[in-house]
N, C-alpha and C positions, 0 to 999 in steps of 0.2 A: 426326480423319483429316487429314493434309499434303495427300493426292494429292486431285486436283481432277480431275474427269471430267464430259465431253461431254456438252452434255444431247442426250438421245437423242430419237428420234420414231419413231414407230409407222412400220414398212414399209408401203409401198403400192404397188402394180402398178396403175395404171392400166387396162392390158389386162385384169384381172380383175375390177377394180370396175366396169367395163362390163358384165360379164355375173350381178354378183352376185345371186342369187336369179332369176334367167330360167330355166325350166324347160325341156332339151333333150329333145325328144319321140322317146322309143324305142317300139320295137314298136308294138302298135294303139295302147295306153292308158297305156304307162309314161311316167316320164322321170326324168331327173337333173338338179340343180340344186347350186351350190356356197351354202352358208350362212354360211361366215365361211373364214380362210384367216390364216395365222401364217411370214413369210419371204418371201423371194427367192431368186433367184439369186446377190444381194448375201449372204442371209444363209448360202448353202453357202459362202460364200469365206470370210466374215468365221471362220466356224466353223472353216476349214482353217488358215487363219492365225492364232487362236488371239487375235482383236482385236476389240475394240469400236470398231475405228474404221470408216472406210467402204471399207476394204482399197484395191488396188492405183486408179489414177486411168485408166487405163486399159482399157475394156471387153475389148481384144486380151489384157490379160495374166487378165482374170478366167477369161474362154471357156476359155484355155488350163490354168489351173488346173482346172477344173470337168471339163474333158475328160482331165486327168491323173487327177483322181480317180475317174471313170468307167472310166476303163481299167486304172486298178489294182486296183480294186474297195475303196478306200476308203470306204467306204460312211457312218460315223459322220456327216460333214457334211450328210450329207442329210436325217439323223435332226433337223436343226434346223429343219425346215420342214414344218408340218401342214397339212389341209386339209380341211374338213366338209362332206359330201355329203345333201343329202336325196333319197332315192330311191324308186321307185315301181317295183314288179319283179314278175313272177309266182315265185310261190313256188317250185317245182322249179329255177327258176335263182338264186333267193335260198339255196338251200340250197347250190350249188356257190361262190356268193360267202362265206357265211360262214364255210366251211371256211378263208377266211385271217384267221387269230386276232390277226394282232399289228396290230390295229386296235380304237375302242370305237365300241360298237352299242348303239343302243336301237331295237326295233322295236315297230311295233305291235303292241297288245295284242288278241289276239278271246277273252279272257278276261275282259277289262274293256269291250272297246268291239264294236258291231256289225262283223261282219267287212264288208271292203270290197266293194260290189256291183260288181263287175268282175273278170272273166277272162279270158285273152290266148286270141284265137282264131287259128285259122290258115287263111289265103286256100285256093281249091282249087289254087292252082300251088306252094305252099308248103311240102306235105308229103314230107320226106325220107326216102329206102331208108335201111337200115341199111346200114353197111360191111363188105366182106367182109374186108377187111385190118386194120380197127381194131374191136373188140368194142366201145370206147365211142362211136364218131362214126359221122357218116352220109356217103354220097356218093349223088350223084344226086338226083333228084325223081320222083315218079310223075306220071303223064299226068293231066289235067285232069278229065277226067272220074270218074277214081278219086278224083282231091283233091275233087271235088265231093261224094261220095257221105261221105269221113271229115270233111268239114266239115260236113255235114247230121248227122250221128252226133255230132259234138264237140257242136254246138248243142244237140241234144236232153239231153244228156248234161249240160251245164253247168245248163239251165235247170230239169234237174229236181232235181239237186244244189241249186241255190239257192231251188228253190222247199222241199223239204225241209226245207231249213237255215231258213229262214225261217216255214213252219208250227211248228218247235219251236221259235222264239223266241217268237215269236206263244202258245205255248201255257205259255210260263212255263219251259220248260228252260232250264237251266245254258247259261249261254254257253261255258264253258269244254269241255262234251259236245257241245252243238247243232253246233259247227263240226268235228268228226272227220270229217264224209265230204264236209267242201267238198273239191274238187280242188284239185290240186297247180297248176294253170290260175289261181287265185285271186290275184289283187293282194296284195300286201303293201308297206308302206310301212316305212321306217328312216331314221333318222339316222345315217350312218357317219364316223368322223374316224379319220385316217390319215395319219403321217410318211410324207414323200418317197420315201425308201428303200425302204418297205413297199410305198408306191402303186407303185412302177415295178416292185416285183418282181410285185404282181398283173398289171398289166399286158403284162410279158412274156408270164406266162402264158395269160390271159385275150384278149390280141388274137393269140395265136398260130393258124395257120390252122386247125388241128386242135382247138382250143377249139371250146366247143358254141357256134351261131350266136347264140342267143339272148343270150348273155353277153358274146358277143364284141362285140355291137352297143352294148351300155352301154360296154365297154372303151375301143371305137373313139373313142365321143365324150368320154372322159373324158381319153384321151391327146391325139386332134387339136383339138379345141375347148375344154378346160380345160386339160391341163397346157402344151399348148403355148403358152399364153397367160400362161401364170402364170410357168413359169420357163424359156423359150426355150433359154438356153446349157445348161442340164441336160437339156431333152427333145431338141435337138440330138444330144448326145452321146450319151443314150439311143439314139437310133436310130442311130446309127452304131456303136455299140460293144456291141450288144444286139439288139435287132430286125433289123436288117439286116447282123449279122453270123455268120459260122460258128465254130466252135468244133471244133479237133480233136484226135484223142486221139492216142497215140503210134503206137499201129498206124496209123491212118490217114494221119499223118504219113507213114510208113515205105512205106507205100502209094504215096503220091502222089509222091516222090521216083525212088520205082522205076517208076513211070507215066512219068513225065517223062524219064528214060533209057531208057526203053525194056528193062525187064528184065523183060519179063514172068514169067519163070521164080520169079523172087524175089517178086513180086507174088502168085501165086499161092500159092508157098509160106506164105508169111504169114498170107494170108487162110484157107490150110488150117489151120494151126496155131492159128488163131484159133475156129476152128468154123464158119466161116463158108459150108464147098464142100460143105456134108452134103446126099446125093442120094438121094430116095426115089422109086422109080417114074420114072426117068430124068431126074427132074426136080429142080431146087434148092430145099433145105428150107426154108421158110421162115423169116430170119432179122433179126430188127428192125435189130440195129446195120448187119448188109452193106447192106439196104435204104434205111436214114439214111445210110452212107454213099456208095451210088451218088446220092441227091439230090444230094450236094455234089460228087463227080464232074459231074455233070451241070451244076451251077453254074459249075464252073470250066471248062466245056467239055471236059472229060477221055473219053473209053470208057472205060465199065466192061469189064473183062480177062478177066473169068469167063463 
């Protein structure tokens, strides 16, 4: 070949190298740590420019390009970066985690090995009540006295389950069968490798305030303690355009425009046509789309007109 190419060096991110292998504690006995990574903000920029060089020489220009990519949802360049984690997590939270299928996973096997002798425990002031508005969410906490009773029952249940499991193992019961009555609070471990684009999608969902608290704690550490160090320009853009931003439907924009112009009649007409204002027993029927709109109006400092 007549073409000559410059010698390439492995991309290194000193801030991430400093925490490579360091476990970040989560919950009572969980952790997450970075095992390996590939790429950086610079890799995103290079991929966007289809270049093997170092891209622009000005960080300001790199930052601007990354923000443009994020803002306009040009996601492919973010797939050029990958990261691998080692996770210890309770099985119930892991069930939610593993639903994100755009990753490579190798989980601890209780068919091959003895189950990890650890289960997530709940402190008396940590028991959450079922949300009345969200069937898959929680809202508020039980009083500490009730929590003490629940924690004591939890302890007994977990101990019984573990003792039963260990008895089966000692008797020679097959591991794949002996494990079947272990509680979902039992910790499991896994290696989880994912590209940056899909990792950000995971964080967008799991850092959300309505995500289950346990998995949200893992997501917050991944985001604020790891991704922020690994790809700071990408993280900044992600917070600006995804986590801390609001999206508006065509209906919502029409309502906002009419609220600003004090055209209450038009606002009510739009909301009525959208099916937001149905009444039963003298009260507005629950409508999630309307309720989400009300949250956005509150953020904008606008009064709901219905």
